[in-house]
C-alpha positions in Angstrom: 16.8 -29.3 -10.8 13.7 -31.4 -10.4 12.5 -33.7 -13.1 8.7 -33.4 -12.6 8.0 -30.5 -14.8 9.3 -27.7 -12.6 12.5 -27.5 -14.4 14.7 -24.4 -14.5 18.1 -23.5 -15.5 20.2 -20.9 -13.8 20.8 -17.9 -16.1 18.2 -19.1 -18.7 15.3 -16.7 -19.1 11.9 -18.2 -18.5 9.3 -17.0 -21.0 6.7 -14.6 -19.5 8.6 -14.6 -16.1 10.8 -11.6 -15.3 11.9 -10.1 -12.2 10.8 -6.6 -13.1 7.3 -8.1 -13.4 4.1 -6.2 -13.9 3.7 -5.2 -10.3 1.3 -2.3 -10.1 1.1 0.4 -7.5 -2.1 -0.2 -5.5 -4.9 2.5 -5.6 -6.6 3.5 -2.5 -9.8 5.4 -2.0 -9.4 9.2 -1.2 -10.5 9.0 2.3 -9.4 12.6 3.1 -12.3 14.0 1.1 -14.6 12.8 3.9 -12.8 15.1 6.2 -13.4 18.1 3.7 -17.0 17.1 3.5 -17.3 17.2 7.3 -15.6 20.4 7.6 -17.8 22.2 5.0 -20.9 20.6 6.5 -20.0 21.9 10.0 -19.4 25.4 8.7 -22.8 25.4 6.9 -24.6 24.0 9.9 -23.1 26.6 12.2 -26.2 28.8 11.6 -28.6 25.9 12.3 -30.6 23.5 10.3 -32.3 24.9 7.2 -34.2 23.6 4.2 -30.9 24.3 2.2 -29.1 22.1 4.5 -31.6 19.3 4.1 -31.1 19.3 0.3 -27.5 20.2 0.1 -26.1 17.7 2.7 -27.4 14.5 1.0 -26.4 15.8 -2.5 -22.9 16.8 -1.1 -22.5 13.5 0.5 -23.3 11.7 -2.7 -20.7 13.8 -4.7 -18.2 13.0 -2.0 -18.8 9.3 -2.3 -18.2 9.5 -6.0 -14.9 11.5 -5.5 -13.7 9.1 -2.8 -14.4 5.7 -4.4 -14.4 6.5 -8.3 -10.8 6.1 -9.5 -10.8 7.9 -12.8 -12.0 11.5 -12.2 -10.5 14.8 -13.4 -7.4 15.6 -11.4 -8.5 19.2 -10.8 -11.4 17.9 -8.7 -9.2 16.0 -6.3 -6.0 17.9 -6.4 -4.1 14.9 -7.8 -2.2 17.0 -10.3 0.7 14.4 -10.8 1.1 10.9 -9.6 4.1 9.8 -7.7 7.1 9.6 -8.2 7.9 13.2 -7.9 10.2 15.4 -10.0 11.8 18.7 -9.1 9.7 20.6 -11.5 6.6 19.2 -10.2 7.6 19.8 -6.6 8.4 23.6 -7.5 4.9 23.8 -9.1 3.3 22.3 -5.9 5.2 24.9 -3.8 3.8 27.7 -5.8 0.1 26.4 -5.6 0.5 25.9 -1.8 1.9 29.5 -1.5 -1.1 30.8 -3.3 -3.6 29.0 -1.0 -1.6 29.5 2.2 -3.4 32.8 3.3 -6.9 31.8 1.9 -6.7 28.6 4.0 -7.0 30.6 7.2 -10.1 32.4 6.1 -12.6 29.7 7.3 -11.0 29.8 10.8 -11.1 33.6 10.7 -14.7 33.5 9.6 -15.7 31.1 12.5 -13.9 33.2 15.2 -15.5 36.4 13.8 -18.8 34.8 14.0 -18.2 33.6 17.6 -17.2 37.0 18.6 -20.2 38.9 17.1 -22.7 36.3 18.0 -21.3 34.4 21.1 -22.8 30.8 21.1 -24.7 29.5 24.1 -25.7 26.1 25.2 -25.3 23.3 22.6 -24.2 25.9 20.0 -20.8 25.9 21.8 -20.2 22.4 20.7 -21.1 23.2 17.1 -18.8 26.3 17.1 -15.9 24.4 18.6 -16.3 21.6 16.1 -16.4 24.1 13.1 -13.5 26.0 14.5 -11.5 22.6 14.9 -12.2 21.6 11.4 -11.3 25.1 10.0 -8.0 25.2 12.0 -7.3 21.6 10.9 -7.6 22.6 7.2 -5.2 25.7 7.8 -2.7 23.6 9.7 -2.7 20.9 6.9 -2.0 23.4 4.2 0.7 25.0 6.3 2.4 21.6 6.9 2.4 20.7 3.3 3.8 24.0 2.3 6.6 23.7 5.0 7.5 20.2 3.9 7.6 21.3 0.2 10.0 24.2 1.1 12.1 21.9 3.1 12.3 19.4 0.3 13.4 22.0 -2.2 16.1 23.1 0.1 17.3 19.6 0.6 17.4 19.2 -3.2 19.6 22.1 -3.6 22.2 20.8 -1.2 25.3 18.7 -1.6 25.0 15.2 -3.2 27.4 12.2 -2.4 27.8 9.2 -4.8 27.1 5.9 -3.0 27.8 2.3 -4.5 24.8 0.2 -4.4 23.6 -3.2 -5.6 20.1 -2.8 -6.8 17.2 -5.2 -7.6 15.0 -3.3 -10.0 11.3 -3.8 -9.6 8.6 -1.7 -11.1 7.2 0.1 -8.0 10.2 -0.2 -5.8 13.8 -0.6 -6.0 15.6 -2.6 -3.2 19.1 -3.8 -2.7 22.3 -4.0 -0.5 24.8 -1.3 0.2 28.0 -1.0 2.3 28.0 1.9 4.7 31.2 4.0 5.0 32.3 2.2 8.2 32.1 -1.2 6.2 29.0 -2.6 7.8 26.5 -4.0 5.3 23.0 -2.6 4.9 19.9 -2.5 2.9 18.0 0.1 1.2 14.5 0.6 -0.5 13.4 3.3 -2.9 9.6 3.9 -2.8 7.8 4.8 -6.0 11.1 5.3 -7.9 10.8 6.8 -11.3 11.5 4.1 -14.0 14.4 6.2 -15.6 16.0 6.6 -12.3 15.7 3.0 -11.4 17.2 1.8 -14.6 20.1 4.4 -14.2 20.8 3.2 -10.8 20.6 -0.5 -11.7 23.0 0.1 -14.7 25.4 2.4 -13.0 25.6 0.4 -9.6 25.6 3.7 -7.7 23.3 6.7 -6.8 23.7 10.2 -5.6 22.2 10.7 -2.1 21.9 13.4 0.5 23.3 11.2 3.3 25.1 7.9 3.7 24.0 6.8 7.1 21.0 4.6 8.3 17.9 6.5 7.9 16.0 8.4 5.3 17.5 10.4 2.4 16.8 11.8 -1.1 18.2 9.9 -4.1 18.8 11.0 -7.7 21.3 11.6 -10.4 23.2 14.9 -11.3 21.4 16.7 -13.9 18.2 14.6 -13.7 14.8 16.1 -12.8 13.6 12.9 -11.0 14.3 12.0 -7.4 13.0 9.4 -5.0 12.9 8.9 -1.2 15.4 6.2 0.0 15.4 4.5 3.3 18.7 2.8 4.7 18.9 0.3 7.3 21.3 -2.2 8.8 18.5 -4.8 9.1 16.7 -6.3 6.1 13.5 -6.4 8.1 13.9 -2.7 9.2 12.9 -1.5 5.7 9.3 -0.3 5.3 6.9 -3.0 4.5 9.5 -5.8 5.2 8.7 -6.8 8.8 9.4 -10.4 10.0 6.5 -12.6 9.1 5.9 -14.6 12.3 2.7 -16.8 12.7 2.9 -16.1 16.5 3.2 -12.3 16.0 0.4 -12.4 13.4 -2.0 -13.9 15.9 -1.2 -11.4 18.5 -1.7 -8.5 16.0 -5.0 -10.0 14.9 -6.3 -10.1 18.4 -5.1 -6.6 19.3 -6.5 -5.1 16.1 -9.9 -7.0 16.6 -10.1 -5.6 20.1 -9.5 -2.1 18.7 -12.2 -2.4 16.1 -14.7 -3.7 18.5 -13.8 -0.8 20.9 -14.3 1.7 18.2 -17.6 0.3 17.3 -18.8 0.3 20.8 -17.6 3.8 21.6 -19.2 5.1 18.3 -22.5 3.5 19.2 -22.4 4.9 22.8 -21.5 8.5 21.5 -24.3 8.5 19.1 -26.8 7.3 21.6 -25.7 9.8 24.0 -25.8 12.7 21.4 -29.3 11.7 20.5 -30.6 11.4 24.1 -28.9 14.3 25.7 -27.8 16.9 23.0 -30.1 16.6 20.2 -30.1 19.1 17.2 -27.6 18.7 14.4 -24.8 16.9 16.3 -26.4 13.4 15.9 -26.4 14.0 12.0 -22.8 15.0 12.0 -21.3 12.5 14.5 -22.0 9.3 12.5 -19.8 10.5 9.8 -16.9 10.7 12.0 -17.8 7.3 13.6 -18.0 5.7 10.1 -14.6 7.1 9.3 -13.2 5.8 12.5 -14.7 2.3 11.9 -13.3 2.4 8.3 -9.9 3.1 9.4 -10.0 0.3 12.0 -11.3 -2.2 9.5 -8.6 -1.3 7.0 -6.0 -1.5 9.8 -7.2 -5.0 10.8 -7.5 -6.2 7.1 -3.6 -6.1 6.8 -3.4 -9.0 9.2 -6.8 -10.7 8.4 -5.9 -11.5 4.8 -2.7 -13.5 5.7 -4.4 -15.0 8.7 -7.2 -16.4 6.5 -4.6 -17.8 4.0 -2.8 -19.6 6.8 -6.0 -21.1 8.2 -6.9 -22.5 4.7 -6.0 -26.1 5.8 -3.1 -28.5 6.6 0.3 -28.0 4.9 0.6 -29.4 1.4 4.0 -30.2 -0.3 4.4 -28.8 -3.9 7.4 -29.5 -6.2 9.0 -26.3 -7.1 12.1 -24.6 -8.7 13.4 -21.1 -8.8 14.7 -19.1 -11.6 17.8 -17.7 -9.8 19.6 -20.1 -7.4 21.2 -17.2 -5.4 19.0 -15.6 -2.7 19.2 -11.9 -2.2 17.3 -10.0 0.6 14.7 -7.8 -1.0 14.5 -9.5 -4.4 11.5 -11.6 -5.1 11.7 -15.3 -5.6 10.4 -16.4 -9.0 9.9 -19.9 -10.3 7.7 -22.7 -11.4 5.8 -25.3 -9.3 3.8 -28.5 -10.1 0.6 -29.1 -8.2 -0.2 -32.7 -6.9 -2.7 -33.0 -9.7 -0.1 -32.3 -12.4 -1.1 -28.7 -13.1 2.0 -26.3 -13.7 2.1 -22.8 -12.3 4.4 -19.9 -12.0 4.9 -18.4 -8.5 6.3 -15.1 -7.0 7.1 -14.5 -3.4 7.9 -10.8 -2.8 9.1 -10.9 0.9 10.7 -14.3 1.4 12.1 -15.2 4.7 15.7 -16.8 4.5 14.5 -20.2 5.9 11.7 -20.5 3.2 14.1 -19.6 0.6 16.6 -22.2 1.8 14.0 -24.8 1.9 12.8 -23.9 -1.6 16.4 -23.8 -3.1 17.7 -26.8 -1.2 14.8 -29.3 -1.2 13.0 -27.8 -4.3 9.7 -27.8 -2.7 7.2 -25.5 -1.2 4.8 -26.0 1.6 1.5 -24.4 1.1 -1.4 -23.9 3.7 -4.5 -25.7 2.2 -5.0 -26.8 -1.3 -2.8 -25.2 -4.1 -4.6 -22.9 -6.4 -4.2 -20.0 -8.6 -3.9 -16.6 -6.6 -2.5 -15.8 -3.2 -1.6 -18.7 -0.9 0.4 -18.9 2.3 3.7 -20.6 2.2 6.0 -21.7 5.1 7.6 -24.6 6.9 5.4 -26.9 9.0 7.8 -26.9 11.9 8.8 -23.2 11.6 7.2 -19.9 12.7 7.8 -17.6 9.5 5.6 -17.5 6.6 5.2 -15.6 3.2 2.6 -14.9 0.7 3.1 -16.6 -2.8 1.2 -15.6 -5.9 0.5 -18.5 -8.2 -0.4 -18.0 -11.8 -1.9 -20.7 -14.0 -2.6 -20.3 -17.6 -6.0 -21.3 -19.0 -4.7 -24.2 -21.1 -3.3 -25.8 -17.8 -7.0 -26.0 -16.6 -8.2 -27.6 -19.8 -5.4 -30.0 -20.1 -6.5 -32.5 -17.3 -10.0 -32.4 -18.7 -9.0 -32.8 -22.4 -10.9 -35.7 -24.1 -8.6 -38.5 -25.0 -8.2 -39.4 -28.7 -10.4 -42.2 -29.8 -8.7 -45.5 -30.6 -8.2 -46.3 -34.2 -10.9 -48.7 -35.5 -10.2 -51.1 -38.4 -12.0 -49.9 -41.5 -14.3 -52.0 -43.4 -14.6 -51.9 -47.1 -17.2 -53.4 -49.2 -16.6 -54.6 -52.6 
């Protein structure tokens, strides 16, 4: 243990610091609703630009922005009937709903085809008709694929289940751990969006019932339980989803590639819009920007996955911070939790979710963390100055720690004078 305020005792619980944490499932905007808006706009504009379209399109676009970016809206407006994790009863209900809309989903495509047969398009109208038909067919195929996947999942849940011994590390959103495959080789697993009751049962029993015991994807659950979760097995720790090796060289390469893709999407979008305005005209220049903006947003989001850690790594030179961990044993897939003392004397708690083995060894052996830039509360990049791997650590500093260095010192006692 260290003697500078970052003390920790193995097996002793640290107040306010638990491994099950308060990790929340991240919320993302409902980008797919932009596709619904584009499809409806294309179907409405198949008859040409009218005064109704001039009013309806801006109003519809505004409503779409609300549905996409406002988090708390009625579930019947967005189709989010139940958040993950799934249960068997919810899956059966979704199968019934998709069966009811399976045939009506083909009506827009049938309407577009019927309109093209009765009134064959000419000239630029061929592009509008093809675009509307593609959107209508896309909607129908989307519903069909969701329905087929639901039916397949229900059949898999009715199949045989096999008990499988595991060693689980229970988190809030995910459950990770180690396994031993039937041939004796070690492996790893991750349960995404696992129901809390199922996660606690797996962690307590040390086993789970699955549909397969080989590397790959399977379904995990318990006999007689309504809850289930998707489980991924792999023989490599970094083969699990979301647990790729964090290499600084690979990060720089990915950043350059994704920046090039983003610039290419922007240039092609501007070129297509300019060509549509000059050569085609009509309604297409009003519809095309929506698709271009969606492509640019997707490219920006894809680049942001590597931009954020790259910015943290470029925060400054490496700074050594004294630290100690709660548990002295390192398990792949389990977060590293502990305390740290900044150079200015401020104490903080830290959490490293995906910690590479060399950084964990440095932390437990030398009881120190190397941080890029100045240590502060929030996300920082950690690593080894001479190494290539890195990890993202979250530091949490209480308010009283900020006030402590600036607290006024007590005044010295002055001799009191009394007058007779």
